[in-house]
N, C-alpha and C positions, 0 to 999 in steps of 0.2 A: 499313748502315755497317759498317766493319770493327771488330773488337774489339781492345782492347789493355789490358794490365795493366802498370802502370809498374814499373820496376826497384825491387827492394827493397834492393839493395846495389850498390856500385860494381863495375864489371867489371875483371877482370885484363886486361892487354894480352897477347894470345897471341903476338904477334911477338917479345916479349922473353923468352918461356919455351919456345918450341918451335914447330914448323911447324903450319900450318893444313892439315888434310886436306880434299881436294876429291874427294868420290866422284862418279862420273860425270864425271871430269875431262876427257874428250874429247867430251862431249856439248854440246848447244846452250848450256846455261847454264854448265856446268862449265868448259869451255875459256875462256869469257869471264871467269869468276871467277879462274881460274888466271892469265890474262894481267894482270888488274887487280892481283892480289896481287904479281906480279913487278914491275909498274911502280911499286909502292909499296915495293919491297925487303922484302916480307913473305915469309919462307920458306914454301913450299907443298909439300905431298906429293900427288902425283897418285894417286887411287884408281881404278884401271882394270885390266882383265885384261892389258893390254899394257904396263903401267908396269914400271919397273925392279924395284919391289917390288909384285908383282901383287895385285890385289884382285878377288875374284869373289863375287858374292852367292850363287852356288850352291855355293861351297866355303868354308864357315865357317872352316876351318883357315887360310885366307889372311887373316882379319880381324885377328887379334892383332898380327902383325908390323907391319901397316900403321898400327894405332892406337898402337903404342908411342911414347911421347915427344910425342904430339900434344896440343895444348892447346885447339884449336877444330876443329870438323868441319862441313863442308857436306854434308848428306845428300841425295842424289838416288837414288831407288830405281828400278831398271830391271826390267821395262819400265814399270811404273806401280803406284802404291800401291793401285790397285783390284784387282790380282790376288790370288787367295785366300791365298797364303802370305806376303804382304807384312807383315801385323802381327806374325807370329811372328818373321820375320827382323829387322824393325825392333826388336822387343823384345830379341832376342839381341844385336844390334849395340850398342844403347844400353847394355845391361848391361855388355858388354865395354868400351865406351868409358869409362864412368864408373869402372869398376874400374881402368882404366889411367890415370886422372887427367885425362881430357878435361873441361874446365871450361865449354865453351860448345858448344851444338848448334844448328845452323841447318838446318831441314828445309824442302825444297821440297815443298809439298803441292798437292792438287788441289781447285779450287773446286767446290763442289756435289757432292762425292763422299763419301758416308758412310764408306766403307772408308778413305779418306785421313784423315778426321777421327778415326777410331779410332787411326791411327798418330800423329796429332798428340798425342793424349792420352798415348800412351806416352812421347813426348819431353817433354811438359809435366810428367809425373810423375817424371822421371829424377833430380831432386834437384840439377840443375846449371842454369846459365843457359841459356835456350832462346829461339829466335825462330822463328816459323812464317811462311813465305812461301806464301800461297795464290794460285795462278794457274790459269788454264784454257788456252785456245787461244793458242799463241804466234804472233805475226806470222811468225816465221821458219819455221813449218811450210810456208809457201809457197815458201821458197827453200832450205831445208836439210833437208827431209824428203821423204816420198813425194809430197807435192803438187807439188813442183818439176817432176817428170816430167809431171804433168798440165798444168801451165802450159806447159811446152815443147811438149806435144802439141796445145795450142790449145783443149782442152776440159777444164775442171775439173768432172768428173762426180762428185758426192758426194750422200749422203742427208741434206743439211743443210737442205732446204726454204728458208724465208725467215726462220728464227730469227735474231735479232740477237745478236751476241757482241762483248764489249769486248776485242778482240784486244790482247794485251800484248806488248811488245817484250822479247826476251830480254836486250837490253842493260840495260833498266831492272831486270829481275830480278837480273842480275849486280851492278849498282850497289848495290841494296839488300842483297844477300847479303854483299858485301864490307864494307859499312858495319856490318852485324850481326856479322860475324866479327872485325872489327878495331877497332871504336869503341865507347865507352860510350854508353848511352842506348837500347839496343835490347833489353835483357834482358827476357824474359818478356812479349814483345809479339807479337801476331799481326797481320800486314799482309796485307790482301787487295789484290792487285796487278792492276790493269786498265789498259787504254788509256783515253784521254780521251773516246772516242766509241763508241757501239754501231754495228756494221756487220753487215749480212748477208754471207754468203759471196759473193753476187752483187756487193755493194758492194766487197768486198775485191778480187775478181778484176778489177772495172772499174778500181780504183785501180792494180793491177799492170799492166793493159793500157796505161793512160795513161802510167805511169812508164817502162815498158819499150819502148813502141812496138810490142809484139807484138799480133797478133790472137788474143785469148784470151777465151773466154766461160765462164760458169758454167752447168752443166746439172744441175738437181735430178733425182736418180734414187731408186729405192726402196732400202730396206735390203737386200732380198733380192738385187737386181741388184748392189749394191755388194759384198756378201759373195761372191757368185758370181764377180764379176770378180777379187777378191783371190785366190780359190782357183785360178782359171785361171792367174794369174800365179805360182802356187807359194808364196804367202804361207803360212807355217805356221798351223795352225788356232788355236793360242793367241793369236797376233797378230791373226788375222782376228776372233776373238771379242772381243778387247780393243777393236779399232777400231770394231766394230759397237756395243759398249757405249758408247764415247765419243760416237758420233754419235746413238745411240738414246736414251740416258739423260741424259748430261751436257749434250747440246745440245738439250734439250727446252724451253728458255726459262728454266730455273732460274737461269742466270747472266746474264740479260739486264738487268743494272743495273750502274752504275758505282760504284767505290769509290776512295778517295783514299789508298790505302796507299803509293803512290810518293811523294806529297807529304808524308805523315806521316813517312816514313823519311828522305827526302832534302831536303825543303824546296823541291822544284821539281815542275813538272807532268810527267805521264807523256808519253812520246813518241807522236806521232800516227802512225797507220798510213800516211798519205801520205808522211811523212818517211822511215819505214822503207822503203817501196816505192821511193822515189827513190834512197835510199842503196844499196839492194840492186841496183837496176838499174845504177847507176853502177859498182858493184863487179863487174858481169858475172854476177850470180846467174842470170839467165835467158838467157844466151847458150848456144846449143846446143853 
């Protein structure tokens, strides 16, 4: 079960006091959060290297101007909270945010990742309202990340074996994030976000094949072959190491159970992978 601590005091409404900062604002969840805020007429500030006011995790001097005047922040750390320098950077960012008057922090965290949970603790101890969103593999990794190329190639060769995973839809994550950023009732709560079913990677690929009409199959490979393939493609070594960690450690069965975080936060069920696959296919995600 996911954990939750109920709010101790009512939440201020950030849209009445200043913009909502969306870090990773061009990423899979960040751009969805930004779009939803815009649809609700909630002022948002994009936290990205390419934004008008640039934000770069590797350049702390960029953080202060982006945080100024902000009342709530959605924190997505790139590339992953599992990398060694993540806790120190999260600590520094949170301290700067609180010092500048940010009243609400929403952190996208990793399910089953000890390093990510260290970062959760930093946010929880910040002295302001916090919400933790714990998620693991996104459904959209098949359509908006490196696995899309594998789908288009007809063979999704990954070191995932037959471990089941409750793939979560990035739209569900964004819906929960926006609720936590803009509505009362989510302060000091931890939501574990999963899809409604456990699927192996073979199951997921079969659903994509059925929805897209493409001939595509899942091929389990060794971790060594996977890493060697990434290096041949010129993937930088830190990213190769991170991807190997995610498949080797996080996808070892530790997350092979369902949680009801989406229903806790939104009062509805999580989106099914089949619905994601149909919608992505209809949108042309797997057209070459």
